[in-house]
N, C-alpha and C positions, 0 to 999 in steps of 0.2 A: 477381598473387600467387596462388599455388595451394597448398593443403594446408600452409600454414605458420601458426604461431601469430601472432596479433596481438601487437604490442609493448605491449599494455595488458591488464589483468585487471580483474575486478570491484573488487578491493581498491585498485588504483592509480587507477581512475576515481573511486572514492569519496573517496580522499584529495585528488585534484585538486579535486573539488567542494567538499569541506570548506575547502580553502585559499582558493578563490575566493569562497566565500560567508561565511566566518567562522562557519558553523553546523555542527553535528555530529549532529543527530537526523534520521534518515531516516524514522522511524516504523516500521510493521510491515515485516518482511523478506521479504514475498512476492515482491519484485522481484529479489532476488539470484539465485535459481536461473534465472529467466527471462533475466536479463542474461548469465549464464554461457553458457547455451545459444545465445543470439544471437551472442556473441563467437566461440564455436567455429564456428558456422555461417558467419559472415562470413569466417573464416580460410580457408575452402575456396572462396571466390568467385574465379573465374578472370578476372573482368572489372574488378575493382577495381584502379585504379592508385594510385600513392603519394599523389597529391592527393586521390583519392576516400577513401582510408583516413584521411587527416588530417581530411577533412570529417566522416566518420562518427565519428571520435574526438571531435571538437568537439561534435557533436550529442549524443552519449551523455553527455558531461560536462555539457552544458547542461541535459539532462533531469534529471540528478541534482541540479544546483544548483536547478532549479525545484522539485524535490521537497523539498529541504531548506527552501526558503523557504515552500512551502505548508504543510509540517509545523509550522513555527514559527507561522504565522498560525492554523492549526487549534488549536494548544495555547493561544493567547492570545485567542481569539474566543469570546465567550459568547452565549447566547440563540439558538443555531442550532436550526432545526426539521427534523424528518424529511422525507424526500422522499415525497410521496403521489401515487398515480395518475399517474405520468409518462406522456407520450405518446412513443412511439418510432417513427420512420419506418424501416421495415425493407424494403429493396427493392434491386434491382440498381443499381449505379452508372450514371450517364449516362442515367437514366430520368426525370429531373425532380425528384430528391430535394432538390436545393439550392433550387430555386424553391419547392417545397412547404414546405420548412422555413422559408424566409424569410417566406413569406406567413403561415404559422401563427403565427410569432413576432411578426408585426406587431400582433397583438391585445395591447392593454395588459395584459390579465390573464395573458399568457403570458411565458415567458422561455426563452432558449436560451443556448448557449455562444458568446459572442462570441470571435473568434479570439484576441485579445490576453489576455482573461481566462482562457480555457481553457488557454493556454500558461503562465499565471502565476496559478494559483488563489488567489483572495482575495475577501473580500466585495465585491460589485460597487459601485464608487463611483457617485455621481450622474453622469449623462451630461455635465453641464457641466464636470466635473473631468477628463474623460478626456484632453483634448488636452495638458494639462500633466503628466500622470502619467508617471513615468519608464518604467514597463513598457509603456505605450501607445506612447511614442516609440520604444522599442527594437523593438517589434513592427513599427512602420512601417519602420524601418531594415532589419530582417530580411526583410520581404516585398519591399522594394525591391531588396535584394541577390538574392533568389530570382528576381524578375522579370527582372533583368539577366542572370542565369545561365541561365534557362530561359524565354525569351519565348514559345516555342511552347506551353509548359505553361499560361501565364497567358492566352494567347489562347483556349485551350479551357476553362479553369476559373479564373476570376478569384477571387483570395483577397484579402480586405480585413480589416484589423485590427478594424474596428468592426462587421462582419457576423457573424451566427451561423455556426458552423463545426461540424466533426465531433467526436464524442466521443473519437476517437483522440488528440486533442491532450492530453487528460487521461490516458487509458488508457496512453499511451506512457510515463508516469512509472512504471508498473509493468512496463514492457518486455514486455507481453503484448498485442500488437496486430498485425493483418494488415498494418498500415502498414509494418512492418519487412521483410516479405518481398515487398511490392509495390514498395518503393523500392530494394531490393537483391535480387540473385539469391542466395537463401538457402533452398533447398528443404528442408534438414534442419530449419531453424527452422519452416518451414511445416508439415512433418509433425508436429513436436512440438506446435505450437499447437493443431492439430485435436483432439488427445487429451489435452491438458494440463488439470490442475485450475487454472482461472483464477478461482476463487471469491474468492480474496484480492484480486485486481485489481479485481473489481467491488465488493467491500466498500469498498475505498479510493476508487473512483470515486463511490460514493454519499456518502461523507464529503466529498469535494471539491464535490459538487453542493450539499450543505447549507452548506458554507463560502461558496460563491459566492452562493447565495441570500441569505445574511446575515441570516436570520431573518424574511424577508418572506413566505415561503410561497406565492409565485406558482406557477402550473402550469408544469411543465417540458415543453418540446417539444424532443426530441433526435433526432439522426439520425446514422447511420453504417452503411453497408453491411457494414462489417467485423464488426458484432455477429453476423452470420449464422454466423460460424465458432464462436461461443461462446454460442449461444442458451440452453442450459440454465443456464449461469452467470448470464446476464442475468435470466432468470425467477427463479432462486433468490434473487437479491438484490432484485429488484423484482417481487414476486409480484402486485402490483396494477397492473401496467403495462397500457397500452392500445397497440395496434399499428395503424399506418397503412401500407399497402402501395400504392405507386404503380406502375402498369403501363405499360410501353412495349414493343412487340415487340422481341425480343432480337436479331434479325438485324442491325440497325444498331448495337445497343448494344455488342456485343463488339469490333468493330473500333475503335469510339470509345474504349472502355476501354483497349484495347491501345495506342492512340496516346497516351492520357493517361499511362499507366504508363511507356511508352517515353520520353516527354519528361522525366518525373520521374527515371527511373532513369539516364539518360545523364549527369546531373549528376555522379554518382560512378562511372558505368560507361560511359565514352564508346564502348567497343567492343562493347556488348551487342547481339546480333543481334535484328533485328525479329522474325524467325521464332520465336525462343525466347520472346520476350515474348508473341507472339500465342498460341502453344500453351499457355503457362502460364496465361494469362487464360482461355482456353477451358476448361481443366481446372478451374481454381479456381471460376469463376462457374457452370459447369454443376453442379458439386458443391454450391455454395451454393444454387442454385435448388431442387434436390431436397431439400436439408436443410431449407430454409424450408417447403416443402410438408409434409414429414414432421412437423416441429415443430408446425405449425399443427394438423395432424390429431391430434397427441398432446396438444394443449392447447386443447380446444374451448371452455373457459371464458374464454379471453382475449377481451375486447372488441376487435373488429377492424373496420377500415374500409378498403375497397378504393377506390382512386382511379385514374382513367384520365388519363394525361398529356395526351391530346387535350382532355379536359373541363376540366382545370386551365387550359389555355391559353385556351379560348374562354369559359369562365364560372368564373373563380376564386372569386368570392363564393358562387355557387350550389353549386359543388363542395365548398367547405369548410363551408358550412352543413350539408351532408349528413354530413360527418365529425363535427361537433358533435352532430348528432342521433343518430348511431350510438353516441356515448359518453354520451348523456343530459346534455349540457352546454348551457347557454343560449348561443345565438348572438346577442349583443347588437348593437344598432345601432352602438355604438362599435366593436365588433370588425369589423362589416361595413364601416364607413367606413374603418377603418385598413387592412384587407386590400385594399380597392379602391384606396386611395391607393398602397399598396406595389406592387400589380400594375401600376399606370400607369408606374412608374419602374423596374420590376424588370429587371435585366440578365441574371440567371440564367435557365436554362430554354430559351434560344434556341440550338438546335443549328446548326452550320455545314453546309458541304457534306458529304454522306455520304463515309465513308472506305472505300476499296476493301479488302475483307478480304484480298485476295491480297497487299497490301502487307505484311501480317504473317503470310504463309504460311498463310492460312485460306481457306475457301470458304464460301459461304452454305449449301451442302448440309451441310458438316461442322458448322456452327453449329446448324442445324436438327436434325441427328441427335443432338446432345449434350444438348438441352434438352427438358424436358417440354412437352407440347402447349400448356399454358396460358400459356407464356412466348413463344409464336410468334405471328406475324402471322396 
């Protein structure tokens, strides 16, 4: 399909979601212009086939259904607390962010966004009730279907319903997320997102965090490399945030990111060229690297902790103790024991064989030329 309109609009998607859910209140309308831009951008995608278009249609309706349900829960839940001093992991993908996130969230005093709850925002039920929860069961089914459709993707990045995941699972309900142009070829949407006012999306995100916390007030530990596209909006909504940045030399990172994105994208774009994916990833993440450096320089008051991927692997407890110290937080014996136990069983953070950049039309020299020196080996 090329340069033709989708057979759905914002209004028709909303109506389908209302019919499926039996609900009609979407909350603030910050999502509607973004969804319109996304639909228009996808209409120009030359790699989407009919099946891919149907899958995207179902995904968009599903996000609107989840938004309706989240809004209903928000309006009927009392005693919620504001989000205070959240920790955000901001770094390049494939640099150890998932391992870092899961280790930090092992601390009983912390909380993250488990995949099934992030996709279905609601006050977090007791762990003992998860297995019987309809939303948890649905998440298991959806992840199993994704694993069957994209086994290479899951070999590189295992996704589990009960593990903490990325903020994009919530942000997608506002249709303002890097995820949309990473999972589909949508350069017009990508250009729009870099310059868009996404403050409404982050205001909604903060509400959803309060809803999921359910009035307990535990420390949030959150991660998503895609925040780098919208850093000013992130700071605007979370002025008291703390930042953790994990470092890994970028030379192996970009081919790994390209492979991950390629495996995800070919679910709906089976003919997408590897070379295109590689070039788009190089452009995107080199811009993100420079944006992150500039943002840090413009916001020197933000509490910041730098972590090396190598150190996290060899001494996870000691490495994370330094993070707590940087933020003036007590690193309790309970936290240390929980982190050590998690590290012993952690499956994330172990990279496979290096990926040849030439497989994606790249060279190590081109990668090195695109990035600031502090991201290089």
